[in-house]
N, C-alpha and C positions, 0 to 999 in steps of 0.2 A: 228331421234332424236327429242324428244319432250321437249320443254322448258316450265316450269311453273313459271310464274312471281309472283304467289301468289295472294292473295285477294287485290283488290283495293278499298279503302274507298271513292273514288270520291272527292279527294281534288282538289280545284280550287282556286287560289289566296290565299292559306294559310288557307282556311276554308273548312270544309266538306260541301258537297252539301246540306245536310239537314239543315245546319245552316243559309242558306240565308233567310229563312222565319221563323217567330215565330209560324206559324200554319201549320198543315198538309194539303196538297192539295193546291187548288187554292185560292187566295185571291181576285179573280175577283168579282166585285160588280154588273156587268150587265151580262145578259145572251144573247149570240149571236146565231142567227138562220140564216141559209142560206135561202134566199128567191128568188134569181134569179141571172141573169148575165147581164152584159152590152152588148148591141147589136151594138150600133153605137154612136159615139161622133161627134158632129158638132162643130168644133173649132171656127168658125166665131162667132157663137151666144153663145157658151159655154154651149150648151144643150146636155144632154146624153139621149139615149133611152135604156130602160131596159126591159127584158123579165122576168116577175114574174113566177116562176116555182112552188112555194109553198106559202101558206098563202096569205094574202091580206094586203094592206096598207090603212091607213086613215089619214086625216089631223091631224098633231100633232105627228105622229109616228117619232121616231128617227131612222135613218138608217146610217150604216157604209159602205162606199164604199172602197174596197181595190183592188189593182192591181199592177202588176209589174212596170208599168210606171206612174200610178196614185198615188201610195203611199197609204196613209190612209186619207179619208175625212169623217168627221162626220157631218151630216146635218139633217134637219127636213123636213118632207113632208108638 
């Protein structure tokens, strides 16, 4: 037996999913690029070691560090 529940418009909390934003696509204002991963964290000194896999960094660059235990940290080089 096959059940067809019909077309779903994507309602969530009483609004169609397309109504959550007034523009199509993403409203992000900054572009994010993967540049590397954390290798080691030294908790006593609060210093982290990273391995850059792509691109390079210079003083003044903003970086976003994310992780399952870190959360989200935005900082500047």
